[in-house]
C-alpha positions as a Markdown table, in Angstrom:
| # | Residue | x | y | z |
|---|---|---|---|---|
| 1 | Met | 0.0 | 0.0 | 0.0 |
| 2 | Lys | 2.8 | 2.4 | 0.9 |
| 3 | Lys | 4.6 | 1.6 | -2.3 |
| 4 | Leu | 1.5 | 2.3 | -4.3 |
| 5 | Phe | 1.0 | 5.7 | -2.5 |
| 6 | Val | 4.7 | 6.7 | -3.2 |
| 7 | Phe | 4.2 | 5.7 | -6.8 |
| 8 | Ile | 1.1 | 7.9 | -7.2 |
| 9 | Leu | 2.9 | 10.9 | -5.6 |
| 10 | Val | 5.9 | 10.5 | -7.9 |
| 11 | Gly | 3.5 | 10.3 | -10.9 |
| 12 | Ile | 1.7 | 13.5 | -9.8 |
| 13 | Phe | 5.1 | 15.3 | -9.4 |
| 14 | Leu | 6.3 | 14.3 | -12.8 |
| 15 | Val | 3.0 | 15.4 | -14.5 |
| 16 | Asn | 3.2 | 18.8 | -12.8 |
| 17 | Leu | 6.9 | 19.2 | -13.7 |
| 18 | Ser | 6.1 | 18.3 | -17.3 |
| 19 | Ser | 3.3 | 20.9 | -17.4 |
| 20 | Leu | 5.5 | 23.5 | -15.9 |
| 21 | Ser | 8.3 | 22.9 | -18.5 |
| 22 | Ser | 5.8 | 23.1 | -21.3 |
| 23 | Gly | 4.3 | 26.3 | -20.0 |
| 24 | Glu | 7.7 | 27.9 | -19.5 |
| 25 | Lys | 8.6 | 27.0 | -23.1 |
| 26 | Ser | 5.4 | 28.3 | -24.5 |
| 27 | Ser | 5.9 | 31.6 | -22.6 |
| 28 | Gln | 9.5 | 31.9 | -23.9 |
| 29 | Leu | 8.5 | 31.3 | -27.5 |
| 30 | Lys | 5.3 | 33.3 | -27.5 |
| 31 | Thr | 6.9 | 36.6 | -28.7 |
| 32 | Ile | 9.0 | 34.8 | -31.3 |
| 33 | Glu | 6.0 | 32.9 | -32.7 |
| 34 | Asn | 4.2 | 36.1 | -33.1 |
| 35 | Asn | 6.8 | 37.1 | -35.6 |
| 36 | Ile | 6.3 | 34.1 | -37.9 |
| 37 | Val | 4.4 | 35.8 | -40.7 |
| 38 | Ile | 4.7 | 33.0 | -43.3 |
| 39 | Asp | 4.9 | 29.3 | -42.5 |
| 40 | His | 5.8 | 26.7 | -45.1 |
| 41 | Ala | 7.5 | 24.2 | -42.8 |
| 42 | Gly | 9.8 | 21.8 | -44.6 |
| 43 | Gly | 11.0 | 24.3 | -47.3 |
| 44 | Asn | 13.3 | 27.3 | -47.5 |
| 45 | Cys | 13.5 | 29.8 | -44.7 |
| 46 | Ala | 14.3 | 33.5 | -44.2 |
| 47 | Val | 15.0 | 35.5 | -41.1 |
| 48 | Leu | 14.5 | 39.3 | -41.6 |
| 49 | Ile | 16.0 | 41.6 | -39.0 |
| 50 | Gly | 15.4 | 45.3 | -38.8 |
| 51 | Gly | 17.4 | 46.9 | -36.0 |
| 52 | Ala | 17.0 | 49.9 | -33.8 |
| 53 | Thr | 17.3 | 53.4 | -35.3 |
| 54 | Lys | 18.2 | 56.9 | -34.3 |
| 55 | Thr | 15.8 | 59.0 | -36.4 |
| 56 | Pro | 12.4 | 58.7 | -38.0 |
| 57 | Asp | 14.1 | 58.7 | -41.5 |
| 58 | Asp | 16.3 | 55.8 | -40.3 |
| 59 | Arg | 13.3 | 53.9 | -39.2 |
| 60 | Thr | 11.4 | 54.4 | -42.4 |
| 61 | Ala | 14.4 | 53.2 | -44.5 |
| 62 | Val | 14.9 | 50.1 | -42.4 |
| 63 | Asp | 11.2 | 49.2 | -42.6 |
| 64 | Leu | 11.3 | 49.7 | -46.3 |
| 65 | Asp | 14.3 | 47.3 | -46.6 |
| 66 | Ile | 12.6 | 44.7 | -44.5 |
| 67 | Gly | 9.5 | 45.2 | -46.7 |
| 68 | Lys | 11.4 | 44.5 | -49.9 |
| 69 | Ala | 13.0 | 41.4 | -48.5 |
| 70 | Phe | 9.6 | 40.2 | -47.2 |
| 71 | Arg | 7.9 | 40.7 | -50.6 |
| 72 | Leu | 10.6 | 38.7 | -52.4 |
| 73 | Phe | 10.8 | 35.8 | -50.1 |
| 74 | Thr | 7.0 | 35.6 | -49.8 |
| 75 | Asp | 6.8 | 35.3 | -53.5 |
| 76 | Lys | 9.4 | 32.5 | -53.3 |
| 77 | Ser | 7.3 | 30.6 | -50.7 |
| 78 | Tyr | 9.8 | 30.9 | -47.9 |
| 79 | Ser | 8.9 | 30.4 | -44.3 |
| 80 | Ile | 9.6 | 33.8 | -42.9 |
| 81 | Met | 10.5 | 35.2 | -39.4 |
| 82 | Lys | 10.4 | 39.0 | -39.4 |
| 83 | Phe | 11.6 | 41.6 | -36.9 |
| 84 | Asn | 11.0 | 45.3 | -37.7 |
| 85 | Ser | 9.6 | 48.4 | -35.9 |
| 86 | Glu | 6.5 | 46.5 | -34.8 |
| 87 | Lys | 8.7 | 44.1 | -32.8 |
| 88 | Leu | 12.5 | 44.4 | -32.6 |
| 89 | Ala | 14.4 | 41.3 | -31.7 |
| 90 | Thr | 16.2 | 40.6 | -28.4 |
| 91 | Lys | 19.5 | 38.7 | -28.6 |
| 92 | Asn | 18.0 | 35.6 | -26.9 |
| 93 | Glu | 15.1 | 35.6 | -29.3 |
| 94 | Leu | 17.3 | 35.8 | -32.3 |
| 95 | Lys | 19.5 | 33.0 | -31.0 |
| 96 | Glu | 16.3 | 30.9 | -30.5 |
| 97 | Val | 15.1 | 31.6 | -34.0 |
| 98 | Ile | 18.4 | 30.8 | -35.7 |
| 99 | Thr | 19.4 | 27.7 | -33.6 |
| 100 | Thr | 15.9 | 26.2 | -33.1 |
| 101 | Trp | 13.3 | 27.7 | -35.5 |
| 102 | Leu | 15.5 | 27.5 | -38.6 |
| 103 | Pro | 16.5 | 23.8 | -38.3 |
| 104 | Asp | 13.0 | 22.8 | -37.2 |
| 105 | Asn | 11.5 | 24.3 | -40.3 |
| 106 | Leu | 14.1 | 23.9 | -43.0 |
| 107 | Gly | 13.4 | 21.1 | -45.5 |
| 108 | Asp | 16.1 | 18.6 | -46.6 |
| 109 | Glu | 18.7 | 20.3 | -48.8 |
| 110 | Cys | 16.9 | 23.6 | -48.5 |
| 111 | Lys | 18.3 | 27.2 | -48.4 |
| 112 | Cys | 18.2 | 29.7 | -45.6 |
| 113 | Val | 18.6 | 33.5 | -45.7 |
| 114 | Ile | 19.5 | 36.0 | -43.0 |
| 115 | Tyr | 18.9 | 39.6 | -43.9 |
| 116 | Ile | 19.8 | 42.5 | -41.6 |
| 117 | Ser | 19.2 | 46.2 | -42.0 |
| 118 | Ala | 20.5 | 48.1 | -39.1 |
| 119 | His | 23.2 | 50.5 | -37.8 |
| 120 | Gly | 26.6 | 48.9 | -37.8 |
| 121 | Asn | 30.1 | 49.7 | -36.5 |
| 122 | Lys | 33.7 | 48.8 | -37.3 |
| 123 | Lys | 33.8 | 46.3 | -34.4 |
| 124 | Gly | 31.5 | 43.9 | -36.4 |
| 125 | Glu | 28.3 | 44.7 | -34.4 |
| 126 | Val | 24.8 | 45.9 | -35.3 |
| 127 | Trp | 22.3 | 47.7 | -33.1 |
| 128 | Leu | 19.5 | 45.3 | -32.4 |
| 129 | Asn | 17.1 | 47.1 | -30.1 |
| 130 | Tyr | 16.5 | 50.1 | -27.8 |
| 131 | Gln | 17.7 | 48.1 | -24.8 |
| 132 | Gly | 21.2 | 48.7 | -26.3 |
| 133 | Gln | 21.8 | 45.1 | -27.3 |
| 134 | Met | 24.3 | 44.7 | -30.1 |
| 135 | Leu | 24.5 | 41.6 | -32.3 |
| 136 | Lys | 28.2 | 40.7 | -32.8 |
| 137 | Ala | 29.6 | 39.0 | -35.9 |
| 138 | Asn | 31.1 | 36.1 | -33.9 |
| 139 | Glu | 27.7 | 35.5 | -32.1 |
| 140 | Leu | 25.9 | 35.2 | -35.4 |
| 141 | Ala | 28.6 | 33.0 | -36.8 |
| 142 | Ser | 28.4 | 30.7 | -33.7 |
| 143 | Trp | 24.7 | 30.3 | -34.1 |
| 144 | Leu | 25.0 | 29.5 | -37.8 |
| 145 | Asn | 27.7 | 27.0 | -37.1 |
| 146 | Glu | 25.3 | 25.1 | -34.9 |
| 147 | Ile | 23.0 | 24.5 | -37.8 |
| 148 | Lys | 25.5 | 23.9 | -40.6 |
| 149 | Gly | 24.1 | 20.4 | -41.4 |
| 150 | His | 20.5 | 21.7 | -41.8 |
| 151 | Tyr | 20.9 | 23.9 | -44.9 |
| 152 | Ser | 22.3 | 23.4 | -48.3 |
| 153 | Ile | 23.3 | 27.1 | -48.7 |
| 154 | Cys | 23.0 | 30.0 | -46.3 |
| 155 | Thr | 23.0 | 33.5 | -47.6 |
| 156 | Val | 23.6 | 36.4 | -45.2 |
| 157 | Ile | 22.8 | 39.9 | -46.5 |
| 158 | Leu | 23.9 | 42.9 | -44.5 |
| 159 | Glu | 22.6 | 46.4 | -45.2 |
| 160 | Thr | 24.7 | 48.2 | -42.5 |
| 161 | Cys | 27.6 | 50.6 | -42.2 |
| 162 | Tyr | 30.9 | 48.8 | -42.1 |
| 163 | Ala | 29.1 | 45.6 | -43.0 |
| 164 | Gly | 32.3 | 44.0 | -44.4 |
| 165 | Ser | 33.6 | 43.7 | -40.8 |
| 166 | Phe | 31.2 | 40.7 | -40.5 |
| 167 | Ile | 32.9 | 38.7 | -43.3 |
| 168 | Pro | 35.9 | 37.2 | -41.5 |
| 169 | Cys | 33.6 | 35.6 | -38.8 |
| 170 | Leu | 30.7 | 34.6 | -41.0 |
| 171 | Ser | 32.7 | 33.2 | -44.0 |
| 172 | Asp | 32.3 | 29.4 | -44.4 |
| 173 | Glu | 31.7 | 26.6 | -46.8 |
| 174 | Asn | 28.3 | 26.9 | -48.5 |
| 175 | Arg | 27.7 | 30.4 | -47.3 |
| 176 | Ile | 27.2 | 33.5 | -49.4 |
| 177 | Ile | 28.0 | 36.7 | -47.5 |
| 178 | Val | 26.7 | 39.9 | -49.2 |
| 179 | Thr | 27.5 | 43.3 | -47.7 |
| 180 | Ser | 26.4 | 46.8 | -48.6 |
| 181 | Ser | 29.8 | 48.2 | -47.7 |
| 182 | Asp | 33.3 | 47.1 | -46.7 |
| 183 | Glu | 34.8 | 47.3 | -43.2 |
| 184 | Asp | 35.8 | 50.9 | -43.7 |
| 185 | Ser | 32.8 | 52.5 | -45.4 |
| 186 | Lys | 29.3 | 53.5 | -44.4 |
| 187 | Ser | 26.1 | 52.5 | -46.1 |
| 188 | Tyr | 23.7 | 55.2 | -47.3 |
| 189 | Tyr | 19.9 | 55.4 | -47.9 |
| 190 | Phe | 17.1 | 57.6 | -49.0 |
| 191 | Pro | 14.0 | 57.6 | -46.7 |
| 192 | Ser | 11.8 | 57.1 | -49.8 |
| 193 | Val | 13.6 | 53.9 | -51.0 |
| 194 | Gly | 15.6 | 52.5 | -48.1 |
| 195 | Gly | 19.2 | 51.4 | -48.4 |
| 196 | Phe | 20.9 | 52.2 | -51.7 |
| 197 | Phe | 22.4 | 48.7 | -52.0 |
| 198 | Ser | 19.3 | 46.8 | -50.9 |
| 199 | Tyr | 17.0 | 48.8 | -53.2 |
| 200 | Ser | 18.9 | 47.7 | -56.3 |
| 201 | Phe | 19.7 | 44.2 | -55.0 |
| 202 | Phe | 16.1 | 43.2 | -54.3 |
| 203 | Tyr | 15.0 | 44.9 | -57.5 |
| 204 | Ala | 17.4 | 42.6 | -59.5 |
| 205 | Leu | 16.1 | 39.5 | -57.6 |
| 206 | Glu | 12.5 | 40.4 | -58.0 |
| 207 | Tyr | 12.5 | 41.7 | -61.6 |
| 208 | Pro | 15.4 | 39.9 | -63.3 |
| 209 | Asn | 13.7 | 39.9 | -66.7 |
| 210 | Gln | 13.6 | 43.6 | -66.8 |
| 211 | Leu | 17.4 | 43.6 | -66.5 |
| 212 | Glu | 17.8 | 40.7 | -68.8 |
| 213 | Ile | 19.5 | 38.6 | -66.1 |
| 214 | Ser | 18.6 | 35.2 | -64.6 |
| 215 | Gly | 18.1 | 36.5 | -61.1 |
| 216 | Ser | 20.9 | 34.8 | -59.1 |
| 217 | Tyr | 22.4 | 36.4 | -56.0 |
| 218 | Gly | 25.6 | 37.0 | -57.9 |
| 219 | Glu | 23.9 | 38.9 | -60.7 |
| 220 | Ala | 21.9 | 40.9 | -58.1 |
| 221 | Trp | 25.2 | 41.9 | -56.4 |
| 222 | Asp | 26.7 | 42.9 | -59.8 |
| 223 | Tyr | 23.7 | 45.1 | -60.6 |
| 224 | Ser | 23.4 | 46.7 | -57.2 |
| 225 | Glu | 27.2 | 47.3 | -56.9 |
| 226 | Ser | 27.1 | 49.0 | -60.3 |
| 227 | Gln | 24.3 | 51.3 | -59.1 |
| 228 | Ile | 25.9 | 52.6 | -55.9 |
| 229 | Asp | 27.5 | 55.7 | -57.5 |
| 230 | Lys | 24.3 | 56.5 | -59.4 |
| 231 | Ser | 22.4 | 56.6 | -56.1 |
| 232 | Arg | 24.5 | 59.2 | -54.4 |
| 233 | Thr | 23.2 | 62.7 | -53.6 |
| 234 | Lys | 25.0 | 65.7 | -55.1 |
| 235 | Glu | 26.5 | 66.5 | -51.7 |
| 236 | Arg | 28.0 | 63.0 | -51.4 |
| 237 | Leu | 29.3 | 63.2 | -55.0 |
| 238 | Ile | 31.2 | 66.4 | -54.0 |
| 239 | Ile | 32.6 | 64.6 | -50.9 |
| 240 | Gly | 33.7 | 61.7 | -53.2 |
| 241 | Leu | 35.5 | 64.0 | -55.6 |
| 242 | Ile | 37.3 | 65.7 | -52.7 |
| 243 | Lys | 38.3 | 62.2 | -51.5 |
| 244 | Gln | 39.5 | 61.3 | -54.9 |
| 245 | Ile | 41.7 | 64.4 | -55.1 |
| 246 | Phe | 43.0 | 63.9 | -51.6 |
| 247 | Ser | 43.9 | 60.3 | -52.3 |
| 248 | Lys | 45.9 | 61.2 | -55.4 |
| 249 | Ile | 47.9 | 63.8 | -53.4 |
| 250 | Tyr | 48.6 | 61.8 | -50.3 |
| 251 | Lys | 48.4 | 58.1 | -51.4 |
| 252 | Pro | 50.2 | 55.9 | -53.9 |
| 253 | Pro | 48.7 | 56.2 | -57.5 |
| 254 | Asn | 47.2 | 52.7 | -57.3 |
| 255 | Val | 45.1 | 53.5 | -54.3 |
| 256 | Ser | 41.8 | 55.4 | -54.6 |
| 257 | Ser | 39.1 | 56.2 | -52.2 |
| 258 | Trp | 36.6 | 58.0 | -54.4 |
| 259 | Arg | 33.8 | 55.6 | -53.8 |
| 260 | Ile | 31.6 | 56.5 | -50.8 |
| 261 | Gln | 30.2 | 53.0 | -50.3 |
| 262 | Asn | 32.0 | 49.8 | -51.3 |
| 263 | Pro | 29.9 | 46.6 | -51.4 |
| 264 | Gln | 31.6 | 43.2 | -50.7 |
| 265 | Ile | 30.9 | 39.6 | -51.4 |
| 266 | Asp | 32.4 | 36.3 | -50.0 |
| 267 | Asp | 31.2 | 32.9 | -51.1 |
| 268 | Asn | 34.4 | 30.7 | -51.1 |
| 269 | Gly | 34.8 | 30.4 | -47.4 |
| 270 | Asp | 38.3 | 32.0 | -47.2 |
| 271 | Gly | 37.2 | 34.9 | -44.9 |
| 272 | Thr | 38.1 | 37.6 | -47.4 |
| 273 | Gly | 35.5 | 39.7 | -49.1 |
| 274 | His | 35.9 | 41.1 | -52.6 |
| 275 | Gly | 34.7 | 44.2 | -54.3 |
| 276 | Thr | 36.9 | 47.1 | -55.4 |
| 277 | Asn | 36.3 | 50.8 | -55.1 |
| 278 | Lys | 34.9 | 50.8 | -58.7 |
| 279 | Pro | 32.1 | 48.9 | -60.4 |
| 280 | Asp | 33.0 | 45.2 | -60.5 |
| 281 | Thr | 31.7 | 42.0 | -62.2 |
| 282 | Leu | 31.7 | 38.6 | -60.6 |
| 283 | Pro | 33.6 | 36.3 | -60.3 |
| 284 | Leu | 36.2 | 38.4 | -58.5 |
| 285 | Gly | 39.2 | 37.3 | -56.5 |
| 286 | Gly | 37.9 | 33.7 | -56.2 |
| 287 | Asp | 34.5 | 34.9 | -55.0 |
| 288 | Gly | 31.2 | 34.9 | -56.9 |
| 289 | Tyr | 31.0 | 31.4 | -58.4 |
| 290 | Leu | 28.5 | 30.1 | -55.8 |
| 291 | Ala | 26.5 | 33.3 | -55.8 |
| 292 | Leu | 26.2 | 33.3 | -59.6 |
| 293 | Asn | 24.6 | 29.8 | -59.4 |
| 294 | Thr | 22.4 | 30.4 | -56.4 |
| 295 | Tyr | 18.8 | 31.7 | -56.6 |
| 296 | Pro | 16.3 | 32.8 | -53.9 |
């Protein structure tokens, strides 16, 4: 009788413990699940991250960037997790999304995309939210390394200042790293269109026929990279000319810094991004072969 009583008590304890764990998990994932806007479990997946901003114009530009990415990957039937001004990500939420949600929802041999539009710095960090949390390049790399066996190709697209500072950490086999700028240059935007780079990049992916291209990530990089100088305001053009003159006076002849914004790409896993300070065409410096053959 005593043994039966003890057995019943243990059973009740285990049931309560199980319910508690389930409840805690449900509570922790609630805010994340609210950001799942498209769910096609078992296929390709995209995580779209809009960071904190300093001004209303910044906010408008970031939301436009996220909107362009959302439209593209919706059309391509991706499962999508989106963070923008309606709900900014915390670092713990983002880790949960990348290390748990992505592998749980990716299909066999499917692709994943991480798109970030935010303020960045030369330390390889982007500003996530108004609690002051910064997403570091090595943190994102660590999370992606945890799920390497779950995707065929992972494409990371960064629309941030000094975005190239992420490349050494993120670079790996079967990864395409696309950045709107190198580690030394800022990224610019118009409030009416969003980031210069992202505007042209997503246009090329969404409307390749109008550009007479096939719509690969590599071709989109080529097109967007070629449009950077055409997107500059008159004031930035003047600054660029001053820099060009300055570089000729104080630097060797083969070094120029006339370009305000310098996009980069890395897809061969060597940790080095490529993209010169003038319009380029892939492949370049060993990079571009994977991107030219990969489509959203």
